[in-house]
C-alpha positions as CSV (number, residue, x, y, z in Angstrom):
1,M,120.2,38.8,-154.3
2,E,119.3,35.2,-153.4
3,K,120.5,32.6,-155.9
4,I,118.6,29.6,-157.1
5,I,119.3,26.7,-159.5
6,I,116.2,25.5,-161.4
7,G,116.3,22.2,-163.2
8,I,114.0,20.8,-165.9
9,H,114.3,17.2,-166.9
10,G,114.4,15.5,-170.3
11,L,113.2,12.5,-172.2
12,A,111.4,9.4,-171.1
13,N,109.7,8.4,-167.9
14,K,111.1,9.4,-164.6
15,P,110.9,8.3,-160.9
16,S,108.7,10.4,-158.6
17,E,109.4,14.1,-158.5
18,E,111.0,13.8,-155.0
19,I,113.4,11.1,-156.1
20,Q,114.2,12.9,-159.4
21,A,115.0,16.2,-157.6
22,E,117.1,14.4,-155.0
23,G,119.2,12.9,-157.8
24,W,119.8,16.3,-159.3
25,K,120.8,17.8,-156.0
26,K,123.1,14.8,-155.1
27,S,124.8,15.0,-158.5
28,I,125.4,18.8,-158.3
29,A,126.8,18.4,-154.7
30,E,129.0,15.5,-155.7
31,G,130.5,17.5,-158.5
32,L,131.2,20.5,-156.2
33,E,132.8,18.2,-153.7
34,K,134.9,16.1,-156.0
35,N,135.8,18.7,-158.6
36,C,136.0,21.8,-156.5
37,G,136.8,20.6,-153.0
38,L,133.5,22.0,-151.7
39,S,132.4,19.2,-149.4
40,S,129.8,21.3,-147.5
41,A,128.5,23.6,-150.3
42,T,124.9,24.6,-149.9
43,F,122.6,25.8,-152.7
44,N,118.9,26.4,-153.4
45,F,117.4,24.1,-155.9
46,D,113.9,23.7,-157.4
47,D,112.8,21.4,-160.2
48,V,110.3,21.4,-163.0
49,Y,108.7,18.0,-163.3
50,W,106.6,17.1,-166.2
51,A,106.9,13.3,-166.6
52,D,103.5,12.9,-164.9
53,L,101.8,14.7,-167.8
54,L,103.0,12.0,-170.2
55,Y,103.1,8.9,-168.0
56,M,100.5,7.5,-165.7
57,Y,103.0,5.7,-163.4
58,P,106.5,6.8,-162.4
59,L,109.5,4.6,-162.3
60,H,110.3,2.9,-159.0
61,N,113.4,1.7,-157.1
62,E,112.0,-1.3,-155.3
63,K,114.6,-4.0,-156.0
64,N,112.2,-6.8,-155.1
65,F,110.2,-5.8,-158.2
66,S,113.2,-5.3,-160.6
67,F,111.4,-7.5,-163.1
68,D,108.7,-4.8,-163.5
69,A,109.0,-2.7,-166.7
70,L,108.8,0.4,-164.6
71,Y,111.8,-0.5,-162.4
72,D,114.4,2.3,-162.5
73,T,117.5,0.7,-164.0
74,E,119.4,4.0,-164.0
75,P,119.1,5.7,-160.6
76,Y,121.5,8.2,-159.2
77,M,124.7,6.5,-158.1
78,P,128.0,8.2,-157.2
79,A,130.7,8.3,-159.8
80,E,133.3,5.6,-159.9
81,P,136.7,6.6,-158.4
82,G,138.6,8.7,-161.0
83,A,135.7,8.8,-163.4
84,L,135.2,12.6,-163.3
85,K,137.6,14.0,-165.8
86,K,137.8,17.2,-167.9
87,Y,137.4,16.9,-171.6
88,R,140.6,17.7,-173.6
89,D,139.8,19.5,-176.8
90,S,141.6,18.5,-180.0
91,W,141.7,19.7,-183.6
92,L,139.3,16.9,-184.5
93,D,136.6,18.7,-182.5
94,R,136.8,21.7,-184.7
95,V,136.5,19.4,-187.8
96,R,133.5,17.6,-186.3
97,A,131.9,21.0,-185.4
98,D,132.3,22.2,-189.0
99,A,131.0,18.9,-190.4
100,Q,127.9,19.1,-188.1
101,S,127.2,22.7,-189.3
102,I,127.5,21.7,-193.0
103,L,125.2,18.7,-192.5
104,G,122.7,20.8,-190.6
105,N,122.6,23.3,-193.4
106,V,122.2,20.6,-196.1
107,V,119.3,19.1,-194.2
108,D,117.7,22.5,-193.8
109,V,117.9,23.2,-197.5
110,A,116.7,19.7,-198.4
111,K,113.6,20.0,-196.1
112,E,112.7,23.4,-197.7
113,T,113.4,22.2,-201.3
114,F,112.0,18.6,-201.2
115,G,109.4,18.9,-198.5
116,M,111.0,16.5,-196.1
117,D,109.0,17.6,-193.1
118,A,106.8,14.4,-193.2
119,I,110.0,12.3,-193.2
120,A,111.5,14.2,-190.4
121,D,108.3,14.0,-188.4
122,F,108.2,10.2,-188.9
123,L,111.8,9.7,-187.7
124,I,111.3,12.0,-184.8
125,A,108.2,10.1,-183.8
126,R,110.1,6.8,-183.9
127,V,113.3,8.0,-182.2
128,L,112.4,10.9,-179.9
129,K,108.8,10.2,-178.9
130,D,108.5,13.0,-176.4
131,L,109.7,15.5,-179.0
132,A,107.0,14.3,-181.5
133,F,104.5,14.6,-178.7
134,Y,105.6,18.1,-178.0
135,Y,105.2,19.3,-181.5
136,D,101.9,17.6,-182.2
137,A,99.2,20.3,-182.0
138,N,96.5,17.6,-181.6
139,R,98.0,16.0,-178.5
140,Q,96.2,16.6,-175.3
141,V,97.3,15.8,-171.8
142,Y,95.5,15.7,-168.5
143,D,97.0,17.5,-165.6
144,R,96.1,15.7,-162.4
145,G,97.1,18.7,-160.4
146,T,94.9,21.3,-162.1
147,Q,92.4,18.7,-163.3
148,K,92.2,20.2,-166.7
149,Q,92.9,18.9,-170.2
150,Q,95.0,21.0,-172.6
151,Q,97.4,20.9,-175.5
152,A,100.5,19.0,-174.4
153,R,102.9,21.7,-175.4
154,I,101.1,24.4,-173.5
155,A,100.9,22.2,-170.4
156,L,104.6,21.5,-170.5
157,Q,105.5,25.1,-171.0
158,E,103.2,26.2,-168.1
159,R,105.1,24.1,-165.6
160,L,108.3,26.0,-166.3
161,T,106.7,29.4,-166.8
162,N,105.0,29.2,-163.4
163,K,108.2,28.1,-161.7
164,L,110.2,31.0,-163.2
165,L,107.5,33.5,-162.2
166,D,107.6,32.1,-158.7
167,H,111.3,32.8,-158.5
168,K,111.6,36.0,-160.6
169,S,112.9,38.0,-157.6
170,K,116.0,35.8,-157.5
171,D,119.2,35.3,-159.4
172,I,118.3,32.2,-161.5
173,M,120.5,29.6,-163.2
174,L,118.2,27.4,-165.3
175,I,119.7,24.0,-166.2
176,A,117.7,22.2,-168.9
177,H,118.4,18.6,-169.9
178,S,117.5,17.0,-173.3
179,M,113.9,17.6,-174.3
180,G,113.7,20.0,-171.3
181,S,116.1,22.4,-173.2
182,I,113.5,22.8,-176.0
183,I,110.8,23.6,-173.5
184,A,113.1,26.0,-171.8
185,Y,114.1,27.7,-175.0
186,D,110.5,28.3,-176.0
187,V,109.5,29.5,-172.6
188,L,112.4,31.9,-172.3
189,R,111.6,33.4,-175.7
190,N,107.9,33.7,-174.9
191,L,108.5,35.3,-171.4
192,G,110.2,38.2,-173.2
193,R,107.1,39.0,-175.2
194,P,105.5,40.7,-173.5
195,D,108.2,41.2,-170.8
196,Q,107.0,39.5,-167.6
197,G,109.8,40.7,-165.4
198,V,111.7,37.4,-165.4
199,R,115.5,37.4,-165.8
200,V,117.7,34.3,-166.1
201,S,121.3,35.2,-165.5
202,H,122.7,31.8,-166.6
203,F,121.0,29.4,-169.0
204,V,122.6,25.9,-169.2
205,T,121.6,23.3,-171.7
206,I,122.9,19.7,-171.3
207,G,122.5,16.8,-173.8
208,S,120.3,19.1,-175.9
209,P,118.7,18.4,-179.3
210,L,118.3,22.1,-180.0
211,G,120.8,21.7,-182.9
212,L,118.5,19.4,-184.8
213,P,117.3,21.0,-188.1
214,H,113.7,19.9,-187.4
215,V,113.8,21.9,-184.1
216,K,115.3,25.0,-185.6
217,L,112.7,25.1,-188.3
218,H,110.0,25.0,-185.6
219,V,111.7,27.9,-183.9
220,V,111.6,30.0,-187.1
221,G,108.2,28.9,-188.3
222,E,106.4,29.7,-185.0
223,R,107.7,33.2,-184.5
224,D,106.4,35.5,-187.2
225,Y,107.1,38.5,-184.9
226,D,110.8,37.6,-184.7
227,P,111.9,34.5,-186.8
228,T,115.6,35.0,-185.7
229,V,117.1,31.9,-184.2
230,R,118.9,33.5,-181.3
231,A,119.5,33.4,-177.6
232,P,116.5,34.4,-175.5
233,S,116.4,38.1,-174.6
234,I,115.8,37.4,-170.9
235,V,119.2,35.6,-170.5
236,T,121.5,38.3,-169.1
237,E,124.9,36.7,-168.4
238,S,125.5,33.5,-170.3
239,W,124.2,30.5,-172.1
240,V,126.4,27.5,-171.9
241,N,125.7,24.3,-173.8
242,F,127.4,21.2,-172.4
243,A,127.5,18.1,-174.6
244,D,129.2,14.7,-174.6
245,R,130.3,13.7,-178.1
246,K,128.8,10.2,-177.6
247,D,125.4,11.5,-176.6
248,P,123.0,10.5,-179.4
249,V,120.4,13.1,-178.4
250,A,122.9,16.0,-178.6
251,F,123.6,15.1,-182.3
252,D,124.8,18.6,-182.9
253,T,127.2,19.4,-180.0
254,H,127.9,22.9,-181.3
255,L,124.9,25.3,-181.1
256,R,126.9,28.6,-181.5
257,D,126.7,28.3,-185.3
258,D,122.9,27.8,-185.1
259,Y,121.8,30.4,-182.5
260,G,122.8,34.0,-182.7
261,P,123.3,36.5,-179.9
262,N,120.3,38.1,-178.2
263,K,119.4,41.7,-178.3
264,L,120.8,42.8,-175.0
265,E,123.7,45.2,-174.7
266,R,126.0,42.3,-173.8
267,E,124.7,40.3,-176.8
268,V,124.7,37.0,-174.9
269,Q,125.4,34.1,-177.2
270,V,125.6,30.4,-176.6
271,R,129.0,29.0,-175.7
272,D,129.6,25.3,-176.4
273,D,131.7,23.1,-174.1
274,L,132.4,19.4,-174.7
275,I,132.4,17.3,-171.5
276,L,132.8,13.6,-170.6
277,N,129.6,12.2,-169.2
278,D,130.8,9.5,-166.8
279,Y,127.4,7.9,-165.9
280,K,127.4,4.1,-165.9
281,S,124.8,1.6,-164.7
282,N,125.3,-2.2,-164.7
283,G,128.6,-1.8,-166.5
284,K,127.1,0.2,-169.4
285,H,127.7,3.9,-170.1
286,N,124.8,6.2,-170.7
287,H,126.4,9.4,-172.2
288,H,123.0,11.1,-172.2
289,K,122.2,10.6,-168.5
290,V,121.6,13.9,-166.6
291,F,123.5,12.8,-163.4
292,G,126.7,12.5,-165.4
293,Y,126.3,15.9,-166.9
294,L,125.5,17.6,-163.6
295,R,128.8,16.4,-161.9
296,A,131.2,16.9,-164.8
297,P,134.1,19.1,-163.8
298,E,133.2,21.9,-166.3
299,M,129.7,22.0,-165.0
300,S,130.8,22.1,-161.4
301,E,133.1,25.0,-162.1
302,H,130.3,26.9,-163.8
303,I,127.9,26.3,-160.9
304,R,130.6,27.3,-158.4
305,S,131.1,30.6,-160.3
306,F,127.4,31.3,-160.3
307,L,127.1,30.6,-156.5
308,G,130.2,32.7,-155.8
309,I,131.8,30.1,-153.5
């Protein structure tokens, strides 16, 4: 069966779809070459682009106009020599994971007991604007491609749904970054009800906010038919969640305590894997940047295994 990697991007504005997709492909190829010694690896890639639904103008890379607010200050650039390193787990990671689980449970109870939804919504709107946009039922967006106005959340989900349906005859690895992981989770759950014949063998989340209590409560509250917070049933082989401990969006780096196994015979459940996101621009690290996630050694090994090379 033909294999394909599908990527869906995350927060904030992006360059054009062509430039964004090229950065993903270069990052994956760079990781395969530097981490796995595969200098001429080939793979099929397709992207799900949704920045145009939220932003009128994309970021640009014209250095003569670097003063422009839309200038892309964090484009794809190769990793610095020796920067790609595996993460070394320590006993502190287990302590942090337990602390995150306890904190998440405390917040969940507090929200239910004291009605903190409004507070959470306010904070989300200030810090993660795209996430607030996504959960606001009154938000409408205009799709210049289809020339129709519709609820933002539906429009965002349709982009990924249509892409998955286009490739449903293939062996799919879906890589979802940041806010894209929430869109991906919702779409994968919805595609299984009713079953539309799509199977994703490997689901990968990177820099994901799926562990936020606010997000989990939406997952539960919107599914009266099955309120279980679990792995999507159409994921057949694995769900791996890669996170950098210094990534502010991936506040909860361990999702396994939050999302149970799906209902398949194999009972696929999320596996958490800490990585080091090497991305740096103008001397400053961005531990949330997608390019750093895509070329991390652990990610490269996972992709190589999927491709069978």
